[in-house]
N, C-alpha and C positions, 0 to 999 in steps of 0.2 A: 961262670960266675957273673960275668958282665951281662949276659942275657937275663939272668935271674934278677939282677939289680934293675935292668931296664924294664923287665916285666913288673916288678914291684912299683917302680915309678909310674908306669903306665896305669897300673891298677889304682894307684893313689890319685892320678890325674882323672881317671874315669870316675872314681868315687866322688872326687871334688865336683866334677861336671854334673854327676847325678844329683848331688846335694844342691847345687845351684839351680838345676832344672826343677828339682822338687820344690825348692823355695819359691821359684817363679810361679810354678803351677799352683801352689797353695795360695799365693797372693792373688793370682788371677781367678781361681775357682772357689776360694773359701770366702763366702759372703756371710759368715756367721755374725760378725759384729753389725754389719748393715742390717741384716734380717732381724737380729735381736732389737736393734733400735727402732726399726719400723713396727715390730710387734708391740713393743712397749708404748709407742706413740698411738697405735691403733687402739690398744686396750684403754689407754688414758682417755681418748676421745669417746669410746663407747661408754665408759663409766660416767663421764661427764653428761653425756646424753641421757643415760639411764637416770641420773640424779635429777635432771630437768624433767624427764617424763614422770618420775615419782612425785615431784613437787606439783606438777600439773594435775596428776591423778588425785592427790590429796586435796587440792583446791576444789576440783570438780566434785569429789566425794562430800566435802564439807558443805558445799553449796547445795547438793542434792539432799543431804540430811536436813539442813535448815529448812529447805522448801517443803520436804516431806513432813517434817515436824510441824511446820506452820499449817499446812493444808489438812493434815489428818488429825493429829493429836489435839491441837488447840480447838478445832471445831467440835470434836467429841466432848472435850472437857467443858467447853462453853455450853453445850446443850445439856450435859448432865448437871452442871452447877445451877443453871436456870431452873431446873426441875427439883433439885435437891432441897431437902429440909433437914434441919438438925433435929436433935432429940426432942426439943420442946415444940417443934413444928414451925419454927421461924425459918425464913428463907436464908440461904447461905449467900447473901448478896456480896459480902466482902470478897469471897472467893471468886465470884463472877467478875467483880471489878478488877481483881488482880490478874485474872486470865485475860481480860480485855486489854489491860495495860501491857501485859506480856506480848500479846498479839501485836499491839501497836509498836512496841519496841522492836519486835522481830521484823515487821514491815519496814520500819525505819532503817534497820541494819541492811536489809536487802536493797532498799532504795539507795543507801550510801554505797553499797557494793556496785550497783548498776552505774551510779554516777562516776565512781572511781574507774570502772572498766571503760566507760565512755571517755573519761579524761585520758586514760592510757591509750585508747585507740586514737584520740585526737592528737596526742603527742607523737605517736607512731606515724600518723599521716603527715604531720608537720615535718618530722625528720625525713620521711621519704621524699616529700616535696623539696626540702632543702637539698638532699642528695641528688634529686633529679635536676634541679636548677644548676647545681655545681657541675653535674655531668654535661648538661647542655652547654654551659659556659666553657668547660674544657674542650668539648667537641668543636665549639665555635673558634676557640683559640687555635686548636690543631688545624682546623680547616683554613684559617687565615694564614698560618705558618706554611701550610702546603701550597696555598695560592702564592704566597710571597716567594717560596722556593721555585715554583714553576715559572713565575714571572722573571725572577733573576736568571733562571736557566735560559729562558727564551731571549732575554736581553743579551746574555753572554754569547748565546748561539748566533744572534744577529751580529754582534760585534766581531766575533771570530770570522763569520762569513764575509763581512765587509773588509776585515783585515786581510784575508786571503785574496779577495778580489782585487784590493788595492795592490797587494804584493804581486799578483799575476800581471796587472796592468803595468806596474813599474818595471817588472822584469821582461815584459813583452812575451809572456808565455802563450797567450791566446791570440 
């Protein structure tokens, strides 16, 4: 009876030990939460990049459409309207004037877009230059700090050398 009780206690201890070992292993080897977090972060970054790419594609597409519209359709309409006559044989000059005005407005819009792009590029260049200057300034500060540390190290080294030489002289070691 006593051996059965000891066997049950040993079984209970072994089971408790296995539970603890299982918990430790699951904590060490179960990376589900970490992996889930990393996956969600990666998906979020990819979606953000995709949105930026879609916006860029839309801008490029609209620019191409406006340019195509200006180059092809307006030229054809302008040629047709200059040759066209209405039912009474009169020239359709007002339509030609309207098309010419539309072409002028389109060119003005394209010019404004070019100017805005140039402005954006200038702003980017200015910001890059500011960051570059800040970086150079930081690097200069770091270099000065390193030189200061090196100089204080050499000074302390000389002071310690001199201190030990004086100590050796005073104690007549050499």
